[in-house]
C-alpha positions in Angstrom: 23.9 14.7 7.1 27.4 15.3 5.6 28.6 17.5 8.3 27.3 15.1 11.0 29.1 12.4 9.3 32.2 14.2 9.1 32.1 15.5 12.8 31.9 11.6 13.9 34.8 10.8 11.4 37.1 13.7 13.3 35.9 12.7 16.7 36.9 9.0 16.2 39.8 9.6 13.7 38.1 7.6 11.1 38.5 7.8 7.3 35.5 8.2 5.1 36.1 4.3 4.0 35.5 3.2 7.9 32.0 4.4 8.2 29.4 2.5 5.9 26.7 5.0 4.6 23.6 3.5 3.4 20.5 5.3 2.0 17.1 3.5 1.5 13.9 4.4 -0.5 11.2 2.4 -2.3 10.2 5.2 -4.6 12.8 7.6 -5.5 13.0 8.8 -9.1 16.4 8.9 -11.0 16.9 12.4 -10.6 16.6 12.2 -6.6 18.9 9.1 -6.8 21.5 11.1 -8.7 21.0 13.9 -6.6 21.8 11.9 -3.3 24.9 10.1 -4.9 26.1 13.6 -6.3 25.7 15.1 -2.5 27.7 12.3 -0.9 30.4 12.4 -3.5 30.6 16.3 -3.2 30.6 16.9 0.4 32.4 13.4 1.8 34.2 12.0 -1.5 32.0 8.9 -1.0 31.0 6.8 -4.1 27.6 5.3 -3.4 26.9 1.8 -5.2 23.4 1.5 -6.5 21.2 -1.6 -5.8 17.9 -1.7 -7.1 15.3 -4.1 -8.2 13.3 -4.1 -11.2 10.1 -2.4 -10.8 8.0 -5.2 -13.0 6.1 -7.4 -10.7 5.6 -10.6 -13.2 4.0 -12.7 -10.7 1.1 -10.4 -10.1 -2.0 -10.8 -12.8 -4.3 -7.8 -13.3 -8.0 -8.2 -14.1 -10.8 -5.4 -14.3 -14.3 -7.0 -14.0 -17.4 -4.6 -14.8 -20.1 -5.1 -12.4 -23.3 -3.2 -13.0 -24.5 -3.2 -9.3 -23.3 -3.5 -5.5 -24.9 -6.9 -5.4 -22.9 -8.3 -8.4 -19.9 -6.6 -6.9 -20.2 -8.5 -3.7 -21.2 -11.7 -5.0 -18.0 -11.4 -7.4 -15.9 -10.6 -4.4 -17.2 -13.8 -2.2 -16.5 -16.1 -5.3 -13.0 -14.7 -5.8 -12.3 -15.0 -2.0 -13.4 -18.6 -2.1 -11.8 -19.5 -5.2 -8.3 -18.3 -4.1 -8.7 -19.2 -0.5 -5.7 -17.0 0.3 -4.8 -14.0 2.5 -6.8 -11.3 0.9 -6.8 -7.5 1.0 -10.1 -5.7 -0.2 -9.8 -2.2 -0.6 -12.7 0.3 -0.5 -13.0 4.1 -0.7 -15.2 4.8 2.4 -14.5 4.1 6.3 -18.1 3.0 6.5 -17.9 0.2 3.8 -14.9 -1.4 5.5 -17.3 -2.5 8.4 -20.3 -3.2 6.0 -18.4 -5.5 3.7 -16.5 -7.4 6.6 -19.3 -8.0 8.6 -21.4 -9.3 5.4 -18.3 -11.6 4.7 -18.0 -12.8 8.3 -22.0 -13.7 8.0 -21.5 -15.6 4.9 -18.7 -17.6 6.6 -15.6 -15.9 5.4 -14.1 -14.2 8.6 -12.9 -10.7 7.7 -12.0 -7.6 9.6 -12.2 -4.0 8.9 -9.6 -1.4 8.8 -9.7 2.5 8.3 -8.2 5.6 9.5 -11.0 6.5 11.7 -10.9 3.2 13.8 -9.5 3.4 17.2 -5.6 3.2 17.2 -5.6 0.0 19.4 -8.4 -1.7 17.5 -6.3 -1.0 14.2 -3.4 -2.4 15.6 -5.4 -5.5 16.6 -6.9 -5.9 13.5 -3.7 -5.6 11.5 -1.8 -8.1 13.7 -4.7 -10.5 13.4 -4.4 -10.4 9.8 -0.3 -10.4 9.8 -0.5 -13.5 12.0 -3.1 -15.5 10.0 -5.7 -15.3 12.7 -7.9 -13.8 9.9 -7.3 -14.1 6.2 -9.5 -11.2 4.7 -8.8 -7.4 5.6 -11.3 -5.0 4.3 -9.6 -1.7 4.2 -9.3 1.8 2.8 -6.1 3.3 1.5 -5.3 3.7 5.0 -4.0 0.2 5.3 -0.9 -1.2 4.3 1.9 0.8 5.2 4.9 -1.3 6.9 2.6 -4.5 6.5 5.1 -6.8 4.6 3.1 -9.8 4.4 4.7 -12.1 1.8 1.6 -14.7 1.1 -1.1 -12.2 0.1 -2.4 -13.9 -3.0 -5.3 -11.7 -3.7 -6.0 -8.1 -3.7 -9.3 -6.8 -4.7 -10.3 -3.2 -5.4 -14.2 -3.0 -4.5 -14.0 0.3 -5.5 -11.3 2.0 -7.9 -8.3 4.0 -6.4 -8.3 7.6 -6.2 -4.8 7.8 -8.5 -3.0 5.3 -10.6 0.1 5.6 -8.3 -2.2 4.3 -5.3 -3.6 1.5 -7.2 0.0 0.5 -8.3 0.9 0.8 -4.6 -2.1 -1.0 -3.1 -2.2 -3.8 -5.8 1.7 -4.3 -5.2 0.9 -5.5 -1.6 -0.1 -8.9 -3.4 2.5 -11.4 -4.1 5.6 -10.1 -2.0 7.1 -13.6 -2.3 8.2 -13.7 -6.0 7.3 -17.4 -6.1 3.7 -16.7 -5.2 1.2 -16.2 -8.5 -1.0 -13.4 -7.0 -4.0 -12.0 -8.6 -5.4 -8.2 -8.4 -8.8 -7.6 -9.5 -10.8 -4.3 -10.1 -14.5 -4.5 -9.7 -15.6 -1.5 -11.7 -18.8 0.3 -11.7 -19.4 3.8 -14.0 -20.7 5.2 -10.5 -17.5 4.8 -9.0 -16.1 7.5 -11.0 -18.9 9.9 -9.5 -18.0 8.8 -6.0 -14.5 9.9 -6.4 -15.5 13.1 -7.9 -17.9 13.8 -4.8 -14.9 12.7 -2.5 -12.3 14.9 -4.3 -14.7 17.9 -3.9 -14.9 17.4 -0.3 -11.2 17.6 0.1 -10.6 20.9 -1.7 -9.2 23.4 0.4 -11.1 26.6 1.3 -10.2 30.1 0.8 -10.0 30.8 4.4 -7.8 27.8 5.1 -5.3 28.7 2.5 -5.3 32.3 4.1 -4.6 30.5 7.5 
């Protein structure tokens, strides 16, 4: 990067101050930020000014509800959606469940669409755009949904199944309340069996010896 910028400077006769340099990231840790600043100072004598927002999302309210069965989970999910009556993302752990729950909600009068990584690419775009444009207010999705979806009015995120990591949960729940003036709710509908399902999924994603050797 430094060599490229220096080359442009030499070609155009610019000084360092005439070419603005910006670096953007959503998740860089402090050590990485320091390394980037040191690099540009050392290579181009540029002092980068840091603009960072507070990571605390004070407009998000987190709640965990224990539900003994899938039937209880679904009834609670439906009640939460009716009560909030706002753009909603429901996160589940399996692709088939996105379609099952979306169909169930739709048959109960709450129009919903599924989204998962195994869907046809065109259908994923259609469903995502329908949600972004408020043609449908509920998206039932796996963790494949959300990257690049900057929808400011999502007021409810429900984890029908728990996330596979705290980092993923924070990212997924954080898609609620992008508009800081909006008070949004994040629910986890917890069941002890969810942990067993995640252990099974983790075992299925383990690399085999042959894959490592390849």
